[in-house]
C-alpha positions as CSV (number, residue, x, y, z in Angstrom):
1,X,32.2,-9.2,4.3
2,X,32.2,-13.4,3.9
3,X,29.1,-13.1,5.7
4,X,27.4,-10.7,2.9
5,X,28.8,-13.6,0.3
6,X,27.3,-16.2,2.2
7,X,23.9,-14.7,2.4
8,X,23.9,-14.0,-1.5
9,X,25.3,-17.2,-2.3
10,X,22.6,-18.8,-0.2
11,X,19.6,-16.8,-1.4
12,X,21.0,-17.3,-5.1
13,X,20.7,-21.1,-5.0
14,X,17.0,-20.7,-3.9
15,X,16.2,-18.1,-6.6
16,X,17.8,-20.4,-9.1
17,X,17.0,-24.1,-8.0
18,X,14.1,-23.7,-5.3
19,X,14.1,-26.3,-2.7
20,X,16.5,-29.1,-3.2
21,X,13.8,-32.2,-3.8
22,X,16.5,-34.5,-3.9
23,X,18.8,-33.9,-1.1
24,X,18.2,-34.5,2.8
25,X,16.4,-30.9,3.9
26,X,16.7,-29.9,7.5
27,X,12.8,-28.9,7.5
28,X,12.3,-32.4,6.7
29,X,14.3,-33.6,9.7
30,X,12.3,-30.8,12.1
31,X,8.7,-32.3,10.8
32,X,10.1,-36.0,11.6
33,X,11.1,-34.7,15.4
34,X,8.0,-33.0,15.7
35,X,5.8,-35.5,14.7
36,X,7.5,-38.1,17.0
37,X,7.4,-35.8,19.8
38,X,3.6,-35.2,19.3
39,X,2.8,-38.6,19.0
40,X,4.2,-39.6,22.3
41,X,3.6,-36.4,24.4
42,X,0.0,-35.3,23.2
43,X,-2.2,-37.4,25.3
44,X,-3.5,-37.6,28.8
45,X,-3.0,-34.9,31.0
46,X,-1.0,-31.6,31.1
47,X,-1.0,-31.6,27.1
48,X,-0.5,-27.9,26.8
49,X,2.7,-28.3,29.2
50,X,3.9,-31.1,27.2
51,X,3.6,-29.2,23.8
52,X,5.2,-26.1,25.6
53,X,8.2,-28.5,26.6
54,X,8.5,-30.3,23.1
55,X,9.0,-26.7,21.5
56,X,11.3,-25.3,23.9
57,X,13.8,-28.4,23.5
58,X,13.5,-28.4,20.0
59,X,13.7,-24.7,19.3
60,X,17.0,-24.7,21.8
61,X,18.3,-27.9,20.2
62,X,18.0,-26.5,16.8
63,X,19.9,-23.1,17.5
64,X,22.7,-24.9,19.7
65,X,23.3,-27.6,17.4
66,X,23.5,-24.7,14.6
67,X,26.1,-22.9,16.4
68,X,28.1,-25.9,17.4
69,X,28.5,-27.0,13.9
70,X,29.8,-23.5,13.3
71,X,31.7,-23.5,15.9
72,X,33.4,-26.7,14.7
73,X,33.7,-25.4,11.3
74,X,35.7,-22.4,12.8
75,X,38.3,-24.7,14.4
76,X,38.5,-27.1,11.4
77,X,39.0,-24.0,8.8
78,X,42.0,-22.4,10.8
79,X,43.5,-25.8,11.2
80,X,43.6,-26.8,7.4
81,X,44.1,-23.2,6.6
82,X,40.8,-22.2,5.2
83,X,40.0,-19.5,7.7
84,X,36.3,-18.9,8.1
85,X,35.7,-20.0,4.3
86,X,34.3,-23.5,5.7
87,X,32.0,-21.8,7.9
88,X,30.6,-19.3,5.3
89,X,30.2,-22.7,2.7
90,X,28.0,-24.2,5.2
91,X,25.8,-21.0,6.4
92,X,25.3,-20.4,2.5
93,X,23.9,-24.0,2.4
94,X,21.9,-23.6,5.4
95,X,20.5,-20.3,4.0
96,X,19.6,-21.9,0.9
97,X,17.8,-24.7,3.0
98,X,15.7,-21.8,4.9
99,X,14.4,-19.9,1.9
100,X,11.7,-21.0,0.1
101,X,10.7,-18.1,-2.3
102,X,10.9,-20.0,-5.7
103,X,9.4,-23.3,-5.0
104,X,6.4,-21.4,-3.3
105,X,5.9,-19.5,-6.8
106,X,6.3,-22.5,-8.9
107,X,3.5,-24.4,-6.9
108,X,1.4,-21.3,-7.1
109,X,1.6,-21.1,-10.8
110,X,1.0,-24.6,-11.1
111,X,-2.3,-24.2,-9.1
112,X,-3.3,-21.4,-12.1
113,X,-2.3,-23.6,-14.6
114,X,-3.8,-26.9,-13.0
115,X,-7.5,-25.1,-12.6
116,X,-7.4,-23.7,-15.9
117,X,-7.5,-27.3,-17.0
118,X,-10.0,-28.4,-14.7
119,X,-11.4,-27.6,-11.1
120,X,-10.7,-31.4,-10.2
121,X,-6.9,-30.7,-11.1
122,X,-6.8,-27.2,-9.3
123,X,-8.2,-29.5,-6.2
124,X,-5.4,-31.6,-6.2
125,X,-2.6,-29.1,-7.0
126,X,-3.8,-26.3,-4.6
127,X,-3.7,-29.4,-1.6
128,X,-0.3,-29.6,-2.1
129,X,0.5,-26.0,-0.6
130,X,-2.9,-25.2,2.0
131,X,-3.7,-26.7,5.3
132,X,-7.8,-26.6,4.5
133,X,-10.0,-29.2,2.6
134,X,-9.8,-28.8,-0.9
135,X,-12.4,-31.2,-2.1
136,X,-15.2,-28.9,-2.8
137,X,-13.5,-25.5,-3.6
138,X,-14.5,-23.7,-6.6
139,X,-12.3,-22.4,-9.0
140,X,-12.5,-19.1,-7.5
141,X,-11.6,-20.6,-4.0
142,X,-8.5,-22.4,-5.6
143,X,-6.9,-19.1,-7.0
144,X,-7.9,-17.2,-4.0
145,X,-6.3,-20.0,-1.4
146,X,-3.4,-20.1,-3.8
147,X,-2.6,-16.3,-3.4
148,X,-3.3,-16.2,0.3
149,X,-0.8,-18.6,0.5
150,X,2.1,-17.0,-1.6
151,X,1.7,-13.5,0.5
152,X,1.9,-15.4,3.8
153,X,5.0,-17.4,2.7
154,X,6.4,-14.5,1.4
155,X,6.8,-13.7,5.4
156,X,7.3,-17.2,6.6
157,X,9.8,-18.6,3.9
158,X,11.5,-15.6,3.0
159,X,11.3,-12.3,5.1
160,X,11.0,-13.6,8.2
161,X,14.0,-16.3,7.8
162,X,16.0,-13.6,6.5
163,X,15.0,-11.0,9.5
164,X,16.3,-13.5,12.0
165,X,19.5,-14.2,10.1
166,X,20.3,-10.4,10.1
167,X,19.4,-10.4,13.9
168,X,20.8,-13.4,15.3
169,X,22.6,-14.8,12.3
170,X,22.1,-18.6,11.1
171,X,21.4,-20.2,14.4
172,X,18.7,-17.8,14.9
173,X,17.6,-18.5,11.1
174,X,17.5,-22.0,11.8
175,X,15.6,-21.6,15.0
176,X,12.8,-19.5,13.4
177,X,12.3,-22.3,10.8
178,X,12.0,-24.8,13.5
179,X,9.5,-21.9,15.3
180,X,7.6,-22.2,12.1
181,X,7.4,-25.9,11.0
182,X,5.9,-26.1,15.0
183,X,3.1,-23.6,14.1
184,X,2.5,-25.4,10.6
185,X,2.2,-28.9,12.3
186,X,0.4,-28.2,15.6
187,X,-0.6,-24.8,15.7
188,X,-4.4,-25.7,14.7
189,X,-7.3,-24.1,17.0
190,X,-8.8,-27.7,16.7
191,X,-9.7,-30.5,19.4
192,X,-6.3,-32.5,18.9
193,X,-3.9,-29.1,18.9
194,X,-5.7,-26.6,20.9
195,X,-3.9,-27.4,24.1
196,X,-0.9,-29.0,22.7
197,X,0.3,-26.5,20.3
198,X,-0.7,-23.4,21.7
199,X,2.8,-22.5,23.1
200,X,4.2,-23.3,19.4
201,X,1.6,-21.2,17.8
202,X,2.2,-18.1,20.5
203,X,6.1,-18.2,19.7
204,X,5.4,-18.1,16.0
205,X,3.2,-15.2,16.5
206,X,5.9,-13.4,18.4
207,X,8.8,-14.6,16.2
208,X,7.0,-13.2,13.1
209,X,5.2,-10.3,14.2
210,X,7.7,-7.6,13.0
211,X,8.6,-9.6,10.0
212,X,4.9,-10.0,8.8
213,X,4.5,-6.2,8.9
214,X,7.8,-5.2,7.2
215,X,6.7,-8.0,4.7
216,X,3.5,-5.7,4.1
217,X,5.6,-2.7,3.9
218,X,8.0,-4.0,1.2
219,X,4.9,-5.6,-0.8
220,X,3.2,-1.7,-0.9
221,X,6.8,-0.2,-1.5
222,X,7.8,-2.1,-4.2
223,X,4.2,-2.2,-6.2
224,X,3.8,1.6,-5.4
225,X,1.0,1.7,-2.7
226,X,3.0,3.0,0.3
227,X,0.4,5.0,0.7
228,X,-2.1,2.6,1.5
229,X,0.0,1.3,4.6
230,X,-3.0,2.5,7.2
231,X,-5.2,0.5,4.9
232,X,-3.6,-2.6,5.1
233,X,-3.0,-2.3,8.7
234,X,-6.5,-2.1,9.5
235,X,-7.4,-4.8,7.3
236,X,-4.6,-6.9,8.5
237,X,-5.8,-6.9,11.9
238,X,-9.1,-8.5,10.6
239,X,-7.6,-12.0,10.3
240,X,-7.6,-14.7,13.1
241,X,-3.6,-14.6,13.3
242,X,-1.8,-11.7,14.4
243,X,0.5,-12.1,11.5
244,X,-0.6,-14.0,8.1
245,X,-3.3,-11.0,7.5
246,X,-0.9,-8.4,7.0
247,X,0.8,-9.8,3.7
248,X,-2.6,-10.6,2.5
249,X,-4.3,-7.4,3.3
250,X,-1.3,-6.0,1.2
251,X,-1.5,-8.5,-1.3
252,X,-5.5,-8.0,-1.7
253,X,-4.9,-4.2,-1.8
254,X,-2.5,-4.1,-4.2
255,X,-4.6,-6.6,-6.8
256,X,-7.8,-4.8,-5.6
257,X,-9.3,-8.2,-4.4
258,X,-11.1,-10.1,-1.6
259,X,-9.5,-12.9,0.6
260,X,-11.3,-14.7,3.6
261,X,-14.2,-16.7,4.1
262,X,-15.1,-19.9,5.4
263,X,-12.6,-22.7,5.2
264,X,-12.4,-26.3,6.6
265,X,-9.8,-27.4,8.2
266,X,-9.6,-31.4,9.4
267,X,-13.3,-31.3,9.1
268,X,-14.3,-28.3,11.0
269,X,-15.4,-25.2,9.5
270,X,-13.1,-22.1,10.2
271,X,-14.1,-18.6,9.4
272,X,-11.7,-16.2,8.4
273,X,-12.9,-12.7,8.2
274,X,-12.9,-10.9,4.3
275,X,-9.9,-8.9,4.0
276,X,-10.6,-6.7,0.9
277,X,-13.7,-5.4,-0.7
278,X,-13.5,-6.2,-4.2
279,X,-15.0,-9.8,-4.8
280,X,-13.9,-10.2,-8.5
281,X,-12.7,-12.7,-10.4
282,X,-9.6,-13.9,-9.8
283,X,-7.5,-14.4,-13.1
284,X,-4.1,-15.6,-14.2
285,X,-3.1,-11.8,-14.8
286,X,-3.2,-11.7,-10.9
287,X,-0.9,-14.5,-10.5
288,X,2.1,-12.8,-12.3
289,X,1.6,-9.9,-10.8
290,X,1.6,-11.2,-7.0
291,X,4.8,-13.1,-8.4
292,X,6.4,-9.9,-9.6
293,X,5.7,-8.3,-6.3
294,X,7.2,-11.3,-4.4
295,X,10.3,-11.4,-6.1
296,X,10.7,-7.2,-6.0
297,X,10.1,-7.6,-2.2
298,X,12.4,-10.4,-1.5
299,X,15.2,-8.8,-3.3
300,X,14.3,-5.6,-1.5
301,X,14.9,-7.6,1.6
302,X,18.3,-9.3,0.9
303,X,19.8,-6.3,-0.1
304,X,18.6,-4.6,3.2
305,X,20.4,-7.7,4.9
306,X,23.4,-7.6,2.9
307,X,24.0,-3.5,3.3
308,X,23.5,-3.7,7.2
309,X,26.4,-6.9,7.0
310,X,28.6,-4.8,5.3
311,X,28.1,-1.7,7.8
312,X,28.6,-3.9,10.3
313,X,31.7,-5.5,8.5
314,X,33.4,-1.9,8.1
315,X,32.3,-1.2,11.3
316,X,33.3,-4.5,13.1
317,X,30.5,-4.8,14.4
């Protein structure tokens, strides 16, 4: 039962506060480690091997360090009479750090407010949450990019971390965040990262495969569109990523709009197949509906995780 409490506490902290901008964040530390490793290793020959080695070491170290800290807190808790509560408080804090639902929702809302003021403001705001070049985006492309990111982040920032929390505990959740951070930093198909980031990208594909499809299912379920799951599966498979397309296809289906098309990444044009068929104008109403779907899917996933943890506690699994 204490595990259920730590899960709820961590989720509520994220739901209320979002990312703690003024506190040290593990993912920021992950990013610095990855950047340092990439700068040192991504040169010369055998880049694919060196990229794989960096990813394996960082993922394993993250899981092992988290497990070690929790183990030490168990020992300390026993010595001072706190039982498992020191561990559970620390777990709640890490869960809080691993979830990124509220912050992205705030950022996406700010994109829509900014582009309503001017296209230039919208371009600057959306650049905070997307990896593509934003200098020449139209107002429609800005809104579309924000919604695509919102759908993808529901998986990467909420559903997938909770899935790995349920499967492998907080060490597994932290390891997933390292995997996802590696992919976001070096998992690109350009000249610089094509070889070095290949292993990281493939690892993220594997780690996110089930969560991405679960995310799409939850989005359709909470929006009353579960009957369109086959359509979403077909549309989602068009995407260059084996995972990102599924939540994007679910949101495109729910909003009856279209995502995809050509994007610029690091000066190179990347064509993403269109997902959805209705090339209509995206409006502020769409972001409100998308946020509601995100929040409902998030609530259902947290409830499922807590239910399974509760059942496991009853049967001492």
